[in-house]
C-alpha positions in Angstrom: 14.2 6.0 -6.8 10.8 6.1 -8.2 10.4 7.1 -11.9 8.6 10.2 -12.5 5.0 9.0 -13.7 1.5 11.5 -13.9 -0.7 11.6 -10.8 -2.7 8.7 -10.4 -1.0 6.6 -12.9 -2.6 3.3 -12.8 0.8 1.8 -13.8 2.8 2.6 -10.9 4.8 -1.0 -9.9 3.7 -2.2 -6.0 7.7 -2.3 -5.6 7.7 1.4 -5.4 5.1 1.4 -2.1 5.2 -1.6 -0.8 6.7 -2.2 2.9 10.2 -3.3 2.3 11.3 -3.7 6.1 9.7 -7.4 7.0 8.8 -8.8 10.3 9.2 -12.1 9.6 9.3 -15.4 12.0 10.4 -19.0 11.6 7.5 -21.4 11.9 8.7 -23.0 14.9 7.6 -19.8 16.7 5.2 -19.8 19.5 1.8 -17.9 19.4 3.2 -15.8 22.2 6.2 -15.1 20.3 4.5 -13.9 17.3 1.8 -11.7 19.2 4.6 -10.0 21.1 6.4 -9.1 18.0 3.5 -7.9 16.4 2.6 -5.4 19.5 6.2 -4.6 19.9 6.3 -3.5 16.1 2.6 -2.1 16.1 1.7 -4.7 12.8 -1.2 -6.4 12.5 0.4 -9.8 10.7 3.6 -11.5 10.8 5.2 -13.2 7.7 6.2 -17.1 8.8 9.2 -18.3 7.1 10.4 -21.9 7.0 13.9 -23.2 7.4 15.3 -22.0 3.9 13.6 -18.6 4.7 10.9 -18.9 2.3 7.4 -17.5 2.9 5.4 -20.6 4.7 2.4 -18.6 5.8 0.8 -15.5 7.5 0.1 -14.9 11.1 -2.8 -12.4 11.5 -4.7 -10.6 14.6 -7.4 -12.2 13.0 -5.6 -15.5 13.7 -5.6 -14.6 17.1 -9.1 -13.7 17.8 -10.5 -16.7 15.8 -8.0 -19.7 15.9 -6.5 -19.1 19.2 -8.8 -17.4 21.6 -12.1 -18.9 20.4 -10.4 -22.6 20.3 -8.7 -21.8 23.4 -5.1 -22.9 22.1 -2.0 -22.6 24.3 -0.5 -19.5 23.0 3.1 -20.8 24.9 3.0 -24.1 23.9 1.1 -23.9 20.4 3.2 -22.8 17.3 2.6 -20.4 14.3 2.5 -23.2 12.0 -0.5 -24.7 13.4 -2.6 -21.4 13.1 -1.3 -19.3 10.4 -3.0 -19.2 6.9 -0.9 -21.4 4.7 -0.5 -21.4 0.7 -0.6 -17.9 0.8 -1.5 -16.1 -2.4 1.2 -13.2 -3.1 2.0 -10.8 -5.8 4.9 -9.7 -8.0 6.7 -6.4 -7.2 6.2 -5.6 -11.1 2.3 -5.6 -10.6 0.7 -2.0 -10.8 -0.9 -1.0 -7.4 -4.2 -0.4 -9.3 -4.1 -4.6 -10.0 -3.2 -5.1 -6.4 -5.9 -3.0 -5.0 -8.6 -4.4 -7.2 -7.3 -7.8 -6.1 -7.5 -7.1 -2.3 -10.7 -5.8 -2.6 -12.2 -8.6 -5.1 -10.8 -11.4 -2.4 -11.1 -9.5 0.3 -7.7 -9.5 1.5 -5.8 -7.0 3.5 -2.3 -7.9 2.6 0.0 -9.4 0.1 3.2 -10.7 0.5 5.3 -9.4 -2.3 7.7 -12.4 -3.7 10.0 -12.3 -6.8 11.9 -15.8 -7.9 10.5 -17.5 -4.6 12.3 -14.5 -2.2 10.0 -12.5 0.1 11.0 -8.8 -1.0 8.0 -7.0 0.8 4.6 -6.6 2.2 1.4 -4.3 0.4 -1.2 -3.8 2.5 -4.6 -2.1 2.4 -3.0 0.9 4.5 -0.1 1.3 2.1 -2.2 1.7 -0.8 -4.8 4.1 0.8 -1.6 6.2 2.2 -0.4 6.1 -1.4 -3.7 7.1 -2.9 -3.7 10.3 -0.3 -0.4 11.3 -1.1 -1.5 11.2 -4.9 -4.7 12.9 -4.4 -3.1 15.8 -2.3 -0.6 16.1 -5.7 -3.8 16.4 -7.9 -5.3 19.1 -5.6 -2.1 21.1 -5.6 -2.2 20.6 -9.7 -6.0 22.1 -9.8 -4.9 25.1 -7.6 -2.1 26.0 -10.2 -4.3 25.2 -12.9 -6.9 27.4 -11.6 -4.2 29.9 -10.9 -3.3 29.6 -14.6 -6.6 30.2 -16.2 -7.5 33.1 -13.6 -3.9 35.1 -14.5 -4.8 34.1 -18.5 -8.3 35.5 -18.1 -7.0 38.7 -16.5 -4.5 39.0 -19.4 -7.1 38.4 -21.9 -9.1 41.2 -20.3 -6.6 43.6 -20.1 -5.7 43.1 -23.6 -9.7 43.5 -24.5 -9.3 46.7 -22.8 -6.4 48.0 -24.7 -8.2 47.0 -28.0 -11.3 48.8 -27.1 -9.1 51.8 -26.0 -7.4 51.9 -29.4 -10.5 51.6 -31.3 -12.1 54.2 -29.4 -9.5 56.5 -30.3 -10.0 55.9 -34.1 
C-alpha cells in the first residue's frame, strides 16, 4: 500500500506508480510474434528477456517503423534480438518519480524498465507519469477548493463576530 505523503511530493518512489504487469518475450521470438503481442495488449513496447529471464533489450513500435519497415526486414524470419535496443538503461524501484521524469525528459526516452538486483520488476513510461501527475493535480485542486471554503467560513465568522462587537459597543 502506498505510504501517505503530501500532494506532489517529489520523493514518491517509482515502485508506487510503475506498471508491474510486464509484457515480455524471449529474444528468440520473431518480429511478427512481438508485434502480435504488442497489438493484443495495446502496448507500444515489449521487454525482451534472455534464457535466464534477465532483461536483454526493449522492442518498440519505433523499432518496427525504423528498423523493420525501412530496412525491409522479414517479420516472420527476423528475431527481435536483431532489431531491439540492447544495453537498455534501467531504473531502480526506489528512485523517485521526479528523478525518473527528469531523466526521461533529458534523455528523450519514453520508458524505463525497472530492475532490482538484476530482476525485472516493472516498467515506467511517460504515460504512467502523466497519469500519476493528473491524479496528484486533482488532489491539489480538491485541497484548494477545501481551503477556499474554510477561508470563506472563517471570514464569515469574523464578520459575524465583528458585527456582534459593534452591536455591543453601540449599546454602551
